[in-house]
C-alpha positions as a printed Julia matrix, in Angstrom:
512×3 Matrix{Float64}:
 -106.52  108.64  -40.91
 -104.56  106.22  -38.66
 -100.99  105.81  -39.29
 -100.63  102.26  -38.32
 -103.18  100.29  -40.34
 -104.21   96.98  -38.79
 -103.47   93.78  -40.74
 -104.47   91.43  -37.97
 -107.23   90.89  -34.93
 -104.08   91.63  -32.16
 -102.01   94.97  -31.74
  -98.81   94.2   -29.96
  -96.97   97.47  -28.27
  -93.36   96.81  -26.72
  -91.54   99.67  -24.89
  -87.82   99.54  -24.78
  -84.74  101.33  -23.37
  -81.49  100.97  -22.85
  -79.97   97.61  -22.96
  -79.76   96.46  -26.87
  -78.61   92.92  -25.89
  -81.76   93.04  -23.49
  -83.78   94.47  -26.42
  -82.5    92.07  -29.23
  -83.78   89.17  -27.23
  -87.29   90.39  -26.65
  -87.76   91.68  -30.2
  -86.18   88.27  -31.42
  -88.68   86.54  -29.17
  -91.99   88.62  -29.99
  -91.22   88.28  -33.9
  -91.73   84.51  -33.87
  -95.42   85.12  -33.18
  -96.0    88.17  -35.32
  -98.27   86.27  -37.95
 -100.81   86.84  -35.01
 -100.38   90.33  -34.13
  -99.08   93.46  -35.56
  -96.06   94.74  -33.71
  -95.5    98.46  -32.64
  -92.0    99.1   -31.01
  -91.76  101.97  -28.73
  -88.35  103.34  -27.61
  -87.14  105.83  -24.85
  -83.87  107.2   -26.16
  -80.6   106.45  -24.45
  -76.92  106.6   -25.36
  -77.19  103.39  -27.41
  -80.18  104.74  -29.66
  -78.08  106.1   -32.53
  -75.3   103.55  -32.89
  -76.92   99.98  -32.0
  -80.65  100.13  -31.01
  -82.2   102.34  -33.69
  -80.38  100.62  -36.73
  -81.51   97.19  -35.23
  -85.02   98.38  -35.04
  -84.82   99.97  -38.71
  -83.51   96.73  -39.96
  -86.72   94.84  -38.74
  -88.97   97.21  -40.2
  -87.11   97.33  -43.46
  -87.65   93.39  -43.42
  -91.25   93.26  -42.43
  -90.72   91.86  -38.84
  -92.16   94.83  -37.07
  -95.11   96.93  -38.41
  -93.61  100.58  -37.03
  -91.2   102.01  -34.53
  -92.11  104.99  -32.4
  -88.78  106.74  -30.98
  -89.23  109.59  -28.61
  -87.09  112.41  -28.54
  -86.38  112.39  -24.76
  -86.41  109.47  -22.38
  -90.29  109.82  -20.85
  -90.45  106.03  -19.3
  -94.37  104.71  -19.26
  -95.43  108.23  -20.34
  -94.38  107.22  -23.87
  -97.16  104.71  -23.76
  -99.35  106.78  -22.61
  -98.73  109.3   -25.69
  -98.85  106.42  -28.14
 -102.55  104.75  -26.57
 -104.0   108.45  -26.39
 -102.94  109.51  -30.05
 -105.77  109.7   -32.31
 -103.3   109.74  -35.44
 -101.74  106.34  -34.86
 -104.25  103.64  -33.87
 -107.24  102.6   -35.81
 -108.78  100.68  -32.83
 -111.85   99.17  -34.4
 -109.51   97.21  -36.37
 -108.27   95.02  -33.47
 -110.27   93.09  -31.33
 -107.47   92.54  -28.49
 -104.05   94.71  -27.26
 -101.24   93.3   -26.17
  -99.03   95.4   -23.88
  -95.46   94.84  -22.93
  -92.1    96.04  -21.33
  -89.17   94.99  -23.98
  -87.31   92.86  -21.33
  -89.38   89.45  -21.39
  -88.95   86.32  -23.13
  -90.99   83.09  -22.82
  -89.63   79.75  -23.54
  -92.43   78.31  -25.88
  -94.85   79.65  -28.27
  -97.95   78.49  -26.58
  -98.48   81.71  -24.33
 -100.43   84.02  -26.61
 -102.94   81.18  -27.26
 -103.38   80.53  -23.6
 -103.76   84.16  -22.89
 -106.58   84.32  -25.64
 -108.43   80.84  -24.35
 -108.64   82.58  -20.81
 -110.06   85.98  -21.9
 -112.56   84.73  -24.78
 -114.03   81.95  -21.99
 -113.8    84.43  -18.98
 -115.72   87.46  -19.25
 -115.03   88.5   -15.46
 -111.09   88.52  -16.45
 -109.91   92.27  -17.37
 -106.08   91.27  -17.91
 -104.35   88.28  -18.72
 -100.68   88.24  -18.2
  -97.64   85.51  -18.42
  -96.46   85.4   -14.9
  -92.67   85.46  -14.12
  -89.98   82.71  -13.69
  -88.33   83.55  -10.42
  -85.54   81.37  -10.91
  -83.19   85.06  -11.6
  -84.51   86.95   -8.91
  -81.82   89.08   -7.65
  -82.14   88.78   -3.81
  -78.46   88.93   -3.45
  -78.19   92.15   -4.28
  -81.76   93.24   -3.81
  -82.58   91.14   -0.38
  -86.38   92.75   -0.8
  -86.84   91.26   -4.45
  -89.11   88.83   -3.13
  -91.56   91.48   -2.33
  -91.56   92.59   -6.13
  -93.73   89.91   -7.13
  -97.67   90.02   -5.2
  -98.69   87.06   -3.86
 -101.51   84.95   -5.77
 -105.19   85.96   -4.88
 -107.27   83.0    -5.76
 -106.0    79.59   -7.71
 -108.51   79.19  -10.4
 -108.55   75.86  -13.06
 -107.57   77.97  -16.28
 -105.81   80.61  -14.71
 -104.29   82.41  -11.48
 -105.72   85.45   -9.99
 -102.52   87.84   -9.05
 -101.41   91.2    -9.65
  -98.44   92.01  -12.39
  -96.57   94.66  -13.9
  -96.99   95.1   -17.62
  -95.91   91.38  -18.47
  -96.99   90.52  -21.8
 -100.67   91.42  -20.49
 -103.49   90.98  -22.9
 -106.87   92.67  -23.12
 -109.89   93.35  -24.92
 -109.72   96.59  -27.14
 -113.02   97.58  -25.33
 -111.67   97.11  -21.99
 -108.45   98.86  -22.87
 -110.27  101.8   -24.45
 -112.33  101.94  -21.22
 -109.56  102.08  -19.34
 -108.0   105.21  -21.28
 -110.99  107.11  -21.4
 -111.23  106.73  -17.51
 -107.7   107.37  -16.81
 -107.84  110.85  -18.45
 -110.97  112.25  -17.14
 -109.41  111.23  -13.52
 -105.93  112.68  -14.71
 -104.51  109.48  -13.77
 -100.57  108.21  -14.96
 -100.54  105.43  -17.28
  -98.77  102.61  -14.46
  -99.67   99.42  -13.81
 -101.42  100.5   -10.36
 -103.75  102.51  -12.12
 -104.69   99.66  -14.46
 -105.32   97.66  -11.24
 -107.34  100.05   -9.63
 -109.54  100.63  -12.69
 -109.98   96.62  -13.14
 -111.06   95.71   -9.47
 -112.68   99.47   -8.69
 -114.34  100.1   -11.79
 -114.82   97.32  -13.87
 -115.1    94.96  -10.64
 -113.15   92.07  -12.53
 -109.87   89.84  -12.21
 -106.29   90.23  -13.35
 -104.89   87.05  -14.03
 -101.83   85.16  -15.35
 -101.86   82.13  -17.45
 -101.17   78.45  -15.35
  -98.41   76.99  -18.05
  -96.11   79.4   -19.58
  -93.47   81.57  -17.29
  -91.79   84.76  -18.66
  -88.07   85.39  -17.91
  -87.62   88.93  -16.72
  -84.14   89.8   -18.37
  -83.49   92.77  -16.51
  -83.01   90.89  -13.45
  -79.73   89.27  -14.68
  -78.8    92.47  -14.81
  -79.76   93.43  -11.14
  -77.37   90.9   -10.17
  -74.76   92.88  -10.77
  -74.61   96.38   -8.75
  -72.09   97.67  -11.18
  -73.89   97.12  -13.85
  -74.59  100.48  -15.73
  -78.74   99.81  -15.94
  -78.45   98.85  -12.23
  -76.74  101.94  -11.23
  -79.41  104.2   -13.53
  -82.11  102.2   -11.4
  -80.72  103.06   -8.16
  -80.05  106.74   -9.1
  -83.57  107.49   -9.2
  -86.79  106.75   -7.03
  -90.02  105.72   -7.67
  -91.89  109.02   -8.21
  -88.61  110.34  -10.68
  -88.84  107.36  -12.83
  -92.65  106.7   -12.92
  -94.74  109.6   -11.24
  -93.52  112.82  -13.44
  -94.99  115.06  -15.93
  -92.16  114.88  -18.76
  -93.65  114.51  -22.03
  -91.39  114.4   -25.57
  -91.96  114.9   -29.0
  -91.47  111.76  -31.5
  -91.02  110.46  -35.11
  -93.18  107.52  -36.12
  -91.18  105.13  -38.69
  -93.45  103.09  -40.92
  -91.98  100.89  -43.88
  -93.14  103.47  -46.52
  -93.0   106.69  -44.64
  -91.76  109.08  -41.63
  -93.48  111.05  -39.54
  -92.45  113.77  -36.95
  -95.08  114.14  -34.43
  -94.65  117.51  -31.93
  -95.93  116.98  -28.5
  -97.28  119.57  -26.27
  -99.31  119.51  -23.23
 -102.82  119.85  -25.06
 -101.35  118.37  -28.86
 -105.03  118.71  -30.34
 -105.08  122.59  -29.71
 -101.85  123.56  -30.91
 -102.28  122.82  -34.54
 -104.57  125.71  -35.0
 -102.83  128.44  -32.95
  -99.98  130.75  -34.43
  -96.58  130.15  -34.22
  -95.94  133.12  -32.07
  -98.03  131.94  -29.64
  -96.92  128.32  -29.65
  -93.43  130.06  -28.95
  -94.81  132.17  -26.12
  -96.27  129.14  -24.61
  -92.97  127.22  -24.89
  -91.16  130.24  -23.71
  -93.38  130.29  -20.69
  -93.23  126.76  -20.0
  -89.28  126.77  -20.03
  -89.18  129.92  -17.6
  -91.46  128.01  -15.43
  -89.41  124.74  -15.4
  -85.94  127.07  -14.77
  -87.15  128.49  -11.47
  -85.14  127.36   -8.53
  -87.56  128.33   -5.8
  -89.89  125.89   -4.03
  -93.25  124.49   -5.21
  -94.91  127.27   -3.34
  -92.78  129.97   -4.05
  -92.95  129.19   -7.6
  -96.57  129.1    -7.08
  -96.91  132.46   -5.58
  -94.52  134.39   -7.56
  -96.49  133.27  -10.86
  -99.45  136.04  -10.87
 -102.97  134.6   -11.96
 -102.36  136.51  -15.32
  -99.34  134.55  -15.99
 -101.09  131.15  -15.19
 -103.9   131.8   -17.21
 -101.49  132.24  -20.24
  -99.59  129.03  -19.07
 -102.7   127.18  -19.07
 -104.13  128.97  -22.51
 -105.78  126.19  -23.56
 -107.88  126.14  -20.56
 -109.5   129.76  -21.94
 -112.89  128.78  -22.77
 -113.34  126.57  -19.26
 -112.0   129.83  -17.58
 -114.27  132.14  -19.04
 -117.2   129.64  -18.0
 -116.03  129.74  -14.88
 -116.39  133.59  -14.77
 -119.68  133.52  -16.15
 -121.22  130.92  -13.74
 -119.72  132.11  -10.64
 -121.98  135.45  -11.0
 -125.01  133.3    -9.62
 -123.69  132.62   -6.32
 -123.35  134.46   -3.0
 -119.93  136.68   -2.36
 -117.9   135.77   -0.72
 -117.92  132.58   -2.13
 -118.29  129.08   -0.5
 -116.41  126.38   -2.45
 -117.01  122.85   -2.39
 -113.17  121.31   -3.85
 -114.0   117.92   -5.47
 -117.18  117.37   -4.62
 -117.34  114.25   -6.78
 -120.9   112.97   -6.58
 -122.06  114.97   -3.47
 -123.62  118.34   -3.72
 -123.68  120.56   -1.29
 -126.61  123.18   -1.1
 -125.33  127.16   -1.04
 -122.07  125.96   -2.11
 -120.11  125.96   -5.37
 -119.58  122.06   -6.17
 -116.3   122.15   -8.33
 -114.84  118.71   -9.95
 -113.03  117.99  -12.71
 -115.14  115.43  -14.05
 -118.21  117.25  -16.44
 -120.05  113.73  -16.19
 -120.48  113.99  -12.52
 -124.28  115.41  -12.07
 -123.55  117.31   -8.43
 -121.19  119.52  -10.31
 -121.83  123.67  -10.45
 -118.13  124.5   -12.39
 -116.02  121.81  -14.23
 -112.5   122.69  -13.4
 -109.18  121.14  -12.85
 -108.04  121.57   -9.6
 -104.76  121.21  -10.14
 -104.27  124.39  -11.83
 -105.09  128.01  -10.3
 -108.72  128.34   -9.77
 -109.53  131.85  -11.58
 -111.13  133.78   -8.76
 -110.08  136.93   -6.85
 -107.74  136.67   -4.12
 -109.56  136.76   -0.6
 -112.91  136.2    -2.63
 -114.26  133.1    -0.54
 -115.23  132.69    2.66
 -115.23  128.48    3.57
 -113.64  126.14    1.75
 -114.25  122.7     1.95
 -113.01  119.04    0.37
 -113.52  115.64    1.59
 -111.36  112.74    0.12
 -109.47  115.03   -2.6
 -106.18  116.07   -1.21
 -104.69  112.46   -1.14
 -105.18  112.09   -4.64
 -102.42  115.02   -5.34
  -98.72  113.97   -5.34
  -97.21  116.31   -2.87
  -96.29  119.09   -5.18
  -99.81  119.26   -6.28
 -101.03  119.03   -2.81
  -98.78  122.07   -1.89
 -100.2   124.33   -4.66
 -103.73  123.06   -3.95
 -103.23  124.34   -0.47
 -101.62  127.63   -1.39
 -104.12  128.45   -3.74
 -106.91  127.68   -1.16
 -104.99  130.37    1.42
 -104.69  132.7    -1.6
 -108.45  132.41   -2.0
 -109.64  132.66    1.73
 -110.76  135.91    3.36
 -108.55  136.94    6.52
 -111.17  135.28    8.74
 -111.92  132.53    6.28
 -111.82  128.84    6.83
 -110.91  125.62    4.9
 -111.72  122.19    6.29
 -110.05  119.16    5.13
 -111.24  115.41    5.33
 -108.8   112.71    4.43
 -108.27  109.47    5.43
 -105.64  108.88    8.22
 -102.35  107.43    8.17
 -102.29  107.08   11.96
 -105.0   104.87   11.52
 -104.37  103.0     9.05
 -101.3   101.9    10.69
 -103.17  101.52   14.03
 -105.5    98.97   12.03
 -102.23   97.42   11.02
 -101.16   96.47   14.3
 -104.54   95.63   15.16
 -105.84   92.0    15.51
 -109.01   93.45   14.65
 -107.61   94.99   11.46
 -110.63   93.91    9.35
 -113.2    95.85   11.18
 -113.09   99.05    8.53
 -116.29   99.89    7.42
 -114.73  100.05    3.61
 -113.44   96.37    4.4
 -117.17   95.1     4.73
 -117.95   95.88    1.06
 -118.02   92.86   -1.28
 -115.15   93.97   -3.58
 -112.44   94.01   -0.74
 -113.1    90.25    0.39
 -110.22   89.15   -1.33
 -107.82   91.27    1.11
 -106.58   88.34    3.37
 -103.58   90.32    5.29
 -103.05   93.64    7.05
  -99.92   94.47    4.86
 -102.0    93.91    1.88
 -104.78   96.59    3.26
 -102.18   99.08    3.97
 -100.48   98.42    0.52
 -104.1    99.31   -0.87
 -104.63  102.0     0.98
 -101.4   103.83   -0.21
 -102.09  102.57   -3.96
 -105.36  102.2    -4.77
 -108.03  104.93   -5.98
 -105.26  107.12   -7.6
 -104.08  108.23   -3.85
 -101.02  109.75   -3.91
  -99.63  110.89   -0.84
 -101.58  109.91    2.69
 -101.22  112.16    5.75
 -101.16  111.83    9.27
 -101.75  114.95   11.75
  -98.42  115.89   11.87
  -97.81  116.06    8.36
 -101.02  117.86    7.5
 -100.6   120.1     9.97
  -97.16  120.67    8.74
  -98.15  121.14    5.25
 -100.79  123.81    5.88
  -98.46  125.92    7.68
  -95.92  125.97    4.72
  -98.62  127.67    2.73
  -99.13  130.21    5.38
 -101.83  128.78    7.74
 -101.06  129.51   11.39
 -104.34  128.61   13.55
 -104.97  124.73   12.63
 -107.39  123.09   15.07
 -108.12  119.01   14.39
 -111.95  118.64   14.93
 -114.42  115.85   14.96
 -116.39  114.0    12.13
 -119.66  116.34   11.63
 -118.67  119.07   14.28
 -117.51  122.69   13.96
 -117.73  125.86   16.12
 -118.88  127.24   12.48
 -122.36  126.11   11.1
 -122.06  125.83    7.77
 -119.24  123.34    8.66
 -121.04  121.02   10.88
 -122.26  117.9     9.77
 -120.82  117.97    6.16
 -118.91  114.73    5.85
 -120.36  111.91    3.92
 -117.3   109.27    4.24
 -117.04  107.36    7.53
 -113.7   106.51    6.97
 -112.79  110.74    7.04
 -110.69  109.9    10.23
 -108.46  112.86    9.71
 -110.09  116.17    9.78
 -108.78  119.7    10.54
 -109.78  123.49   10.06
 -107.27  125.78    9.04
 -107.79  129.71    9.58
 -106.34  132.36    7.82
């Protein structure tokens, strides 16, 4: 039975962290409309939690001003929202028509903003998310000269709304649309960040992301950014984007409701852990700790852990592990693997993808994990438009795994978008002369800068390569002979005419 029981048609989830004064202002503002929604406060802990933030939020809970308070054991940034929304224990989604998601540092100077959002969503079925735009008056351009670039330019003006991208700024979504996103995000192993939501909106649903016309929100943290010596500003500057948002840190948490408190232990696959013996759980935690404590580079770390250890580390994949062992017996040895096949099925190859709904797939497998095949068991490996979807650490592990799988005369062929080509187009007056930009869903792109940003950030892209970078990473994992090749061309018959994407502009073959 879900912990959070509904009494209203809207669920509001706000995530807070660090600055007590900002948190208090934000929650006081949200409480003004709490008659319209169930208010859930999610906190990432800080040095101010125990003495200031927690007592204040508990007092709101006890007075009935909020519905629940979820406090994580560690600061895991936006992964906290991911955990809450993915949990089957917390929310009864069928009770809510809408979900309001917001960062905990925003206020609006009127009480009509929510009705504006509801009006937009109820009258425009082509809108995925409706947010409140930001008041630019306190944008910290003196301390952060690039701050003007933090706010994307409007895409198009409409009578009832402005189409533009935003962060998690009081965004209202229909519950069904959010659940579609959550399912898609998990299947594609993507992070819960605003860019992932944007991609789903435009690339999957082909809908719009908009803001209301009248109301504006004040971004309270921008006031802190005016002072480079402010503790929160220094905290922001101490970490890069990847460290802040694109990490794999998760945590247990405590749910506080008015009449009960529940401690929820979180592991990498929380559903499965509930039925495992305590000694196995302890063993898993020990292995995870050892893996995190290793000081070597990611490739050295990958090579030092043998397959048996990695199988144990991924204990929850044991069923799929044996599925792979059984299925592979029907293919000729040495194997030819088509990695990240998507909807493209290559005859006489083992087509592998992480999406079980893909019809072309022979074996369902998460390719960010080790592939359960023996060393030197493959003759040919091929992937097209897959490597760029892995962050650099995952990418190095993947390439190291390819090197391990190949026979001594085996070949890996990789086709990816070319960073060189993208930047050439950026400087060209004919930058729109690209196949993908001719598609209807990309006609909103107005400038070369917008095109470049989309190439870097959309579709789950994590790391784009030019020729030098791709060669360097292949050499780092042990490949010595690397050759650039043309689209569809190869000295190896099985690797000819194998590309399907016209925008595969960077293709190389690496021999072991």
